[in-house]
C-alpha positions in Angstrom: -30.8 -55.4 -71.7 -30.0 -51.7 -71.1 -28.5 -50.6 -68.0 -30.4 -48.1 -65.7 -29.3 -44.7 -66.6 -29.6 -43.3 -62.9 -27.1 -46.0 -61.9 -24.6 -44.9 -64.7 -25.1 -41.2 -63.5 -24.9 -42.0 -59.9 -21.6 -44.2 -60.3 -19.3 -41.4 -61.6 -20.8 -39.1 -58.9 -19.7 -41.3 -56.1 -16.4 -41.6 -57.7 -16.1 -38.0 -57.9 -16.9 -37.8 -54.1 -14.3 -40.5 -53.6 -11.5 -39.0 -55.4 -12.4 -35.6 -53.5 -12.2 -37.2 -50.2 -8.1 -37.1 -50.0 -8.4 -33.3 -50.4 -11.1 -33.1 -47.9 -9.0 -35.0 -45.4 -6.1 -32.5 -46.1 -8.2 -29.7 -44.7 -8.3 -30.9 -41.2 -4.3 -31.5 -41.3 -4.2 -27.8 -42.3 -6.3 -26.9 -39.3 -4.3 -29.1 -37.2 -1.2 -27.2 -38.4 -3.0 -24.0 -37.4 -3.8 -25.5 -34.0 -0.2 -25.9 -33.3 0.0 -22.1 -33.1 -2.8 -21.9 -30.6 -0.6 -22.5 -27.4 1.6 -19.4 -28.3 -1.8 -17.4 -28.7 -3.0 -18.8 -25.4 0.3 -18.0 -23.8 0.0 -14.4 -24.9 -3.5 -14.4 -23.3 -2.0 -15.5 -20.2 0.3 -12.6 -20.2 -2.3 -10.2 -20.9 -4.0 -10.3 -17.7 -0.6 -9.9 -15.8 0.0 -6.7 -18.1 -3.5 -5.3 -17.3 -3.0 -6.1 -13.6 0.4 -4.2 -13.7 -1.2 -1.2 -15.4 -4.1 -1.2 -13.0 -1.5 -1.3 -10.1 0.3 1.6 -11.6 -2.9 3.6 -12.0 -4.0 2.8 -8.6 -0.7 4.2 -7.2 -1.0 7.3 -9.3 -4.3 8.0 -7.8 -3.1 7.6 -4.4 0.0 9.8 -4.9 -2.2 12.5 -6.5 -4.6 12.2 -3.5 -1.8 12.7 -1.1 -0.6 15.8 -3.0 -4.1 17.3 -3.1 -5.0 16.4 0.5 -1.7 18.1 1.6 -2.2 21.1 -0.7 -6.1 21.8 0.1 -6.9 19.8 3.2 -9.3 17.0 3.5 -12.5 19.0 3.2 -11.5 21.2 0.1 -10.1 18.3 -1.8 -12.2 17.1 -4.7 -11.9 14.0 -6.6 -12.0 16.0 -10.0 -8.6 17.5 -8.9 -7.3 14.1 -7.8 -8.1 12.7 -11.1 -6.7 15.6 -13.1 -3.4 15.5 -11.1 -3.3 11.6 -11.6 -4.2 12.0 -15.4 -7.0 9.8 -15.2 -10.9 10.2 -15.7 -12.9 10.9 -12.6 -14.9 7.8 -13.2 -11.6 5.7 -13.1 -11.0 6.7 -9.5 -14.4 4.8 -8.6 -13.2 1.7 -10.0 -10.7 1.7 -7.1 -12.2 3.8 -4.3 -16.1 4.4 -3.5 -15.5 7.9 -2.3 -12.9 10.4 -1.0 -13.0 8.9 2.5 -12.0 5.5 1.1 -9.1 7.2 -0.8 -7.8 8.8 2.4 -8.1 5.6 4.2 -5.9 4.0 1.7 -3.4 6.8 2.3 -3.2 5.9 6.0 -3.0 2.1 4.9 -0.3 2.5 2.5 1.7 5.2 4.1 1.6 4.5 7.8 0.6 1.1 8.5 3.7 -0.5 7.1 6.0 1.8 9.0 4.0 1.3 12.2 4.6 -2.6 12.0 8.3 -2.4 11.6 9.1 1.0 13.5 9.4 -0.6 17.0 12.0 -3.5 16.8 11.2 -6.7 18.6 13.3 -7.2 21.7 15.9 -9.9 21.3 18.0 -11.7 23.8 20.7 -9.7 25.5 19.5 -6.4 23.7 19.2 -3.3 26.0 15.9 -1.6 26.0 17.9 1.7 25.5 19.4 0.4 22.2 15.9 -0.7 21.0 14.3 2.6 21.8 17.3 4.2 19.9 16.4 2.3 16.9 12.8 3.4 17.3 13.7 7.0 17.4 16.1 6.6 14.2 13.4 4.9 12.2 10.6 7.1 13.2 12.7 10.3 12.2 13.9 8.7 9.0 10.5 7.1 7.9 8.0 9.5 9.2 9.3 13.1 10.4 11.3 13.6 7.3 8.9 12.3 4.7 5.4 13.1 3.4 4.0 10.5 5.9 4.2 13.3 8.4 1.8 15.3 6.2 -0.7 12.4 6.6 -0.4 12.4 10.2 -0.9 16.2 10.4 -4.0 15.9 8.4 -5.5 13.5 10.7 -4.7 15.7 13.5 -6.1 18.8 11.7 -9.3 17.3 10.5 -10.0 14.1 12.4 -12.4 15.6 14.9 -14.7 16.8 11.9 -14.6 13.3 10.3 -15.0 10.6 13.1 -14.8 7.8 10.8 -11.3 8.8 9.6 -10.2 9.4 13.2 -11.4 6.0 14.4 -9.7 4.3 11.2 -6.7 5.9 12.1 -6.9 5.1 15.7 -7.5 1.3 14.9 -4.8 0.9 12.1 -2.1 3.2 13.4 -2.4 4.4 17.1 -3.2 1.2 18.6 -0.5 -0.6 16.9 2.0 2.0 17.6 1.2 2.3 21.3 1.0 -1.5 21.7 4.7 -1.7 20.3 5.9 1.0 22.6 4.2 -0.5 25.5 6.0 -3.8 24.8 9.3 -2.0 24.8 8.6 -0.2 28.2 7.7 -3.5 29.8 10.9 -5.1 28.4 12.9 -2.2 29.8 11.2 -2.5 33.2 11.9 -6.2 33.3 15.6 -5.5 32.8 15.7 -3.1 35.3 16.5 -0.3 33.0 13.3 1.6 33.2 12.2 2.5 36.8 9.1 4.5 36.1 6.7 1.6 36.0 3.7 4.1 35.3 5.0 4.5 31.7 3.7 0.9 31.0 0.2 2.2 31.8 0.5 5.5 30.0 2.6 4.7 26.8 1.3 8.0 25.4 4.0 9.8 27.7 6.7 8.1 25.8 5.2 8.7 22.3 4.3 12.5 23.0 7.5 13.9 21.8 7.3 12.0 18.7 4.0 13.3 17.9 5.2 17.0 18.9 8.1 16.5 16.4 5.6 15.9 13.6 3.6 18.9 14.5 6.5 21.3 15.0 8.0 20.2 11.8 4.8 21.2 9.9 4.1 24.6 11.6 7.4 26.2 12.9 10.3 24.4 11.2 10.9 27.6 9.1 10.9 29.8 12.2 12.7 27.4 14.6 14.3 24.2 13.0 13.9 21.3 15.3 16.6 18.5 15.5 13.9 15.8 16.1 16.3 13.1 16.5 18.3 15.0 19.3 15.1 16.0 21.1 14.0 12.2 21.1 17.2 11.0 22.4 17.1 13.6 25.2 13.6 12.3 26.0 15.1 8.8 26.2 17.7 10.1 28.7 14.8 11.2 30.9 13.0 7.8 30.6 16.2 5.8 31.3 17.3 8.4 34.2 20.5 9.2 32.5 20.7 12.6 33.3 23.1 14.8 31.5 24.0 12.0 29.1 23.4 14.2 26.0 
């Protein structure tokens, strides 16, 4: 009796598939070996966002620095974002990735240049410290961190153009003025409590204490070439008046 031909042909075919199966199994092993390198690739991917974030932060800082230079050179009104972009070395459209308009860029100047200084410029009263010593520290920090730096330019810009741009003036008042006056008032009340300051009305009008500091900023911007001002010495003389120390300096 003859064997069925299909069975004879099918048998070797199944054998061929069976003999090929070890090779087929080897492929997944190669893929697994390849998979072993994936953690390294994923590690590089984890580093990539941090590199992108660093570059983005650098680009933002460059835009803010260029904005400061343009605002100081041209004033707020005449400054164009095209010029800021050119100075920063970026496309104009790049600026809009970080700031919606020129006003937002100027607000960032206030926030980054002035707010950090204001938060640390007035030292916190400590046990046994004299109010005069704390005010001396305030004077030194103000002159070093504001009067003698580009931060003074930001203040002068606000003074010069704030009236025409109420939103900028309001932002500066909220972020800088209120904090600064609040810190000064705290020091005044501390001095009154210690019996060092006798003019209690100063607590009601801390602007009287802050006024010479603002004058120093204005004077240095307008008249320093004609009549240089020793801002630190002037502010210390003002402290002599506040603390009734006549002829101390």
